[in-house]
C-alpha positions as CSV (number, residue, x, y, z in Angstrom):
1,M,0.0,0.0,0.0
2,T,1.0,3.7,-0.3
3,V,1.3,5.9,2.8
4,K,2.2,9.5,3.6
5,N,4.3,9.0,6.7
6,V,6.8,6.5,5.4
7,D,8.3,3.9,7.7
8,R,11.7,3.3,6.2
9,E,12.1,0.0,7.8
10,S,8.9,-1.2,6.3
11,V,9.9,0.1,2.9
12,R,13.2,-1.7,3.2
13,H,11.4,-5.0,3.9
14,G,8.9,-4.4,1.0
15,K,5.8,-4.1,3.2
16,I,4.9,-0.7,1.9
17,T,5.9,1.5,-1.0
18,E,6.2,5.2,-1.8
19,Q,5.2,4.6,-5.4
20,P,1.6,5.4,-6.5
21,L,-0.7,2.4,-6.9
22,R,-1.2,3.2,-10.6
23,Q,0.4,5.5,-13.1
24,R,-1.3,8.8,-13.9
25,P,-3.0,8.5,-17.3
26,A,-2.0,10.7,-20.2
27,Y,-5.6,11.9,-20.4
28,P,-7.5,12.4,-17.1
29,T,-10.8,10.6,-16.7
30,W,-12.7,13.8,-16.3
31,A,-11.4,15.0,-19.7
32,M,-12.4,11.7,-21.3
33,K,-15.9,12.0,-19.8
34,L,-16.2,15.6,-21.0
35,V,-15.3,14.5,-24.6
36,M,-17.9,11.7,-24.3
37,A,-20.5,14.2,-23.2
38,V,-19.8,16.8,-25.9
39,T,-19.6,14.3,-28.7
40,G,-22.7,12.5,-27.4
41,L,-24.7,15.8,-27.5
42,I,-23.4,16.4,-31.0
43,F,-24.9,13.0,-32.0
44,A,-28.2,13.8,-30.2
45,L,-28.6,17.1,-32.1
46,Y,-27.7,15.4,-35.4
47,V,-30.2,12.5,-35.0
48,I,-33.0,15.0,-34.1
49,G,-32.2,17.1,-37.2
50,H,-31.9,14.0,-39.4
51,M,-35.3,12.7,-38.2
52,V,-37.0,16.0,-38.9
53,G,-35.5,16.1,-42.4
54,N,-36.5,12.5,-43.2
55,L,-40.1,13.2,-42.1
56,K,-40.4,15.3,-45.3
57,I,-41.2,12.0,-47.0
58,Y,-44.8,12.5,-45.9
59,M,-45.0,16.0,-47.4
60,P,-46.7,16.5,-50.8
61,D,-44.6,16.9,-53.9
62,H,-43.7,20.5,-55.0
63,S,-44.0,21.0,-58.8
64,G,-43.5,17.3,-59.4
65,V,-40.5,17.1,-57.1
66,A,-40.7,15.1,-53.9
67,A,-40.3,17.3,-50.8
68,I,-37.6,15.1,-49.4
69,N,-35.6,15.3,-52.6
70,E,-35.7,19.1,-52.3
71,Y,-34.4,18.6,-48.8
72,G,-31.5,16.5,-50.2
73,V,-30.7,19.3,-52.7
74,F,-30.7,21.8,-49.9
75,L,-28.2,19.7,-47.9
76,R,-25.8,19.6,-50.9
77,E,-26.2,23.3,-51.7
78,M,-26.4,24.9,-48.2
79,G,-23.7,27.4,-47.5
80,T,-23.3,28.3,-51.2
81,P,-21.8,30.5,-52.6
82,L,-19.7,31.0,-49.5
83,F,-18.8,27.3,-49.6
84,P,-18.4,25.2,-52.7
85,H,-21.1,22.7,-53.7
86,E,-21.4,20.1,-50.9
87,G,-18.6,22.0,-49.1
88,L,-20.6,22.7,-45.8
89,L,-22.1,19.2,-46.0
90,W,-18.6,17.6,-46.0
91,I,-17.5,19.8,-43.1
92,I,-20.4,18.5,-41.1
93,R,-19.5,14.9,-42.1
94,A,-15.9,15.5,-41.1
95,V,-17.0,16.8,-37.7
96,L,-19.3,13.8,-37.2
97,V,-16.5,11.4,-38.2
98,V,-14.1,13.0,-35.7
99,A,-16.8,12.9,-33.0
100,V,-17.5,9.2,-33.7
101,I,-13.8,8.4,-33.3
102,A,-13.4,10.4,-30.2
103,H,-16.6,8.9,-28.7
104,I,-15.5,5.3,-29.4
105,H,-12.0,6.0,-28.0
106,G,-13.5,7.5,-24.9
107,A,-15.9,4.6,-24.4
108,I,-13.2,2.0,-24.7
109,T,-10.7,3.9,-22.5
110,L,-13.3,4.5,-19.7
111,A,-14.5,0.9,-19.8
112,S,-11.0,-0.3,-19.5
113,R,-10.2,2.0,-16.6
114,S,-13.4,1.0,-14.9
115,R,-12.5,-2.7,-15.1
116,Q,-9.0,-2.1,-13.8
117,S,-10.4,-0.1,-10.9
118,R,-12.9,-2.7,-9.9
119,G,-10.6,-5.6,-10.3
120,K,-12.4,-8.8,-9.6
121,F,-15.4,-7.0,-8.2
122,R,-18.4,-6.2,-10.5
123,R,-21.3,-3.9,-10.4
124,T,-24.2,-5.6,-8.6
125,N,-27.6,-4.9,-7.0
126,L,-28.7,-2.4,-9.6
127,M,-32.2,-1.2,-9.1
128,G,-33.6,-2.9,-12.3
129,G,-36.0,-1.5,-14.8
130,L,-35.2,0.7,-17.8
131,D,-32.4,2.7,-16.0
132,S,-30.4,-0.5,-15.3
133,T,-31.1,-2.0,-18.7
134,A,-29.8,1.1,-20.4
135,T,-26.8,1.3,-18.1
136,R,-25.8,-2.3,-18.6
137,S,-26.2,-2.2,-22.4
138,M,-24.3,1.0,-23.2
139,L,-21.4,-0.8,-24.9
140,I,-23.7,-3.3,-26.6
141,T,-26.0,-0.6,-28.0
142,G,-22.9,1.4,-29.0
143,V,-21.6,-1.5,-31.1
144,V,-25.1,-1.9,-32.7
145,L,-25.3,1.8,-33.5
146,L,-21.8,1.7,-35.1
147,A,-22.8,-1.2,-37.3
148,F,-26.0,0.6,-38.2
149,I,-24.1,3.8,-39.1
150,I,-21.8,1.9,-41.4
151,F,-24.8,0.0,-43.0
152,H,-26.8,3.3,-43.3
153,I,-23.9,5.0,-45.2
154,L,-23.4,2.1,-47.5
155,D,-27.2,1.8,-48.1
156,L,-28.6,5.3,-48.5
157,T,-25.6,7.5,-49.0
158,L,-23.1,5.6,-51.2
159,G,-25.5,3.0,-52.7
160,V,-23.0,0.1,-52.4
161,Q,-24.6,-3.2,-53.4
162,P,-25.6,-5.7,-52.1
163,V,-26.2,-3.5,-49.0
164,S,-28.1,-1.0,-51.2
165,P,-30.9,-2.1,-53.5
166,S,-30.2,-2.4,-57.2
167,E,-32.6,0.5,-57.9
168,F,-30.4,3.0,-56.0
169,T,-30.2,6.4,-57.8
170,H,-27.9,9.2,-56.5
171,G,-30.0,12.2,-55.7
172,D,-33.4,10.4,-55.6
173,V,-33.8,10.3,-51.8
174,K,-37.4,9.2,-51.8
175,G,-37.0,6.5,-54.4
176,N,-34.0,5.1,-52.6
177,M,-35.8,5.0,-49.3
178,I,-38.8,3.3,-50.8
179,A,-36.5,0.8,-52.5
180,T,-34.5,-0.1,-49.4
181,F,-37.3,-0.2,-46.9
182,S,-39.4,-2.4,-49.3
183,R,-37.0,-5.1,-48.1
184,W,-38.3,-6.4,-44.8
185,P,-35.0,-7.7,-43.4
186,V,-33.6,-4.1,-43.8
187,T,-36.7,-2.6,-42.2
188,I,-36.4,-5.0,-39.2
189,W,-32.7,-4.1,-38.9
190,Y,-33.5,-0.4,-38.8
191,V,-36.1,-1.0,-36.1
192,I,-33.7,-3.0,-34.0
193,A,-31.1,-0.2,-34.4
194,M,-33.6,2.4,-33.4
195,L,-34.4,0.5,-30.2
196,A,-30.7,0.4,-29.4
197,L,-30.6,4.2,-30.1
198,F,-33.4,4.7,-27.6
199,L,-31.5,2.9,-24.8
200,H,-28.2,4.7,-25.7
201,L,-29.8,8.1,-25.8
202,F,-31.9,7.5,-22.7
203,H,-28.8,6.8,-20.5
204,G,-26.4,9.0,-22.5
205,I,-28.3,12.2,-22.0
206,R,-28.4,11.7,-18.3
207,L,-24.7,10.8,-18.2
208,A,-23.8,13.8,-20.3
209,A,-25.6,16.1,-18.0
210,S,-23.8,14.7,-15.0
211,D,-20.4,14.9,-16.7
212,L,-21.1,18.5,-17.7
213,G,-21.8,19.4,-14.0
214,I,-25.5,19.7,-14.1
215,T,-26.4,18.7,-10.6
216,G,-29.2,21.0,-9.3
217,K,-32.4,19.3,-8.4
218,K,-34.6,21.3,-10.8
219,W,-32.1,20.9,-13.6
220,L,-31.9,17.1,-13.0
221,Q,-35.7,17.0,-13.3
222,V,-35.5,18.8,-16.7
223,V,-32.7,16.4,-17.8
224,A,-34.8,13.4,-16.7
225,F,-37.7,14.7,-18.7
226,L,-35.6,15.3,-21.8
227,A,-33.9,11.9,-21.5
228,A,-37.3,10.3,-21.7
229,V,-38.9,12.5,-24.3
230,I,-36.1,13.0,-26.9
231,P,-35.3,9.3,-27.4
232,T,-39.0,8.5,-27.6
233,V,-39.7,11.1,-30.2
234,V,-36.6,10.4,-32.3
235,V,-37.1,6.6,-32.2
236,L,-40.8,6.7,-33.0
237,G,-40.1,9.2,-35.9
238,N,-37.4,7.0,-37.3
239,I,-39.4,3.7,-36.9
240,I,-42.6,5.1,-38.5
241,M,-40.8,5.8,-41.8
242,P,-39.4,2.4,-42.7
243,L,-42.6,0.6,-41.4
244,S,-44.8,3.0,-43.5
245,I,-42.9,2.1,-46.6
246,A,-42.7,-1.6,-45.9
247,L,-46.4,-1.7,-45.3
248,G,-47.1,0.1,-48.6
249,L,-48.5,3.3,-46.9
250,V,-45.9,5.5,-48.7
251,S,-45.1,5.0,-52.3
């Protein structure tokens, strides 16, 4: 063990040591948690905006052009002429990629430090219910969401087959969504991923608030409310779309 008032005789016999129990990490845990919180909030804002944009699939066509296709054009042209065509979109993508890498690195590092600190002891006697389920499954839901992000990019952004349907056409957002969600296995996979997103957001929002120093009773009540409402709205909005297409309600 490590002590302040050193007994030199005990040190000489190896009973105690002046050395720290563990080396100081290059990045302190509080900094890693801060990175996790900030990148997590970036993702939360992104999925909200992404859901709102995708809901345009239910809006009527404008001059023969699907509303969601107009939204796709807006994403590619936003920021012009200050930025080149798709310039701002690529900046947003770059920020998201960096955030994903930082979030994954933080998750792996914190999980490793947690295991080292607990040693042979493991977390037990959790209260049960949704809170405990979300807490226990953070790493699992994170892996599912990473797989979903990769699949989603190959499917509806790049149009890489066989992940993407053979009818994929760059720029035709509505047509591509209808083509991909007409495949029931893909629709089911999206629903599973959204359920994982619900659990991840539910616990992640609370965790981010804590790591950012939000501890007041009233603020914690607000956070608890948002942690329940935001994941519910986002997940329902994202599940309705593929199911509507798979059931033939949108064509």
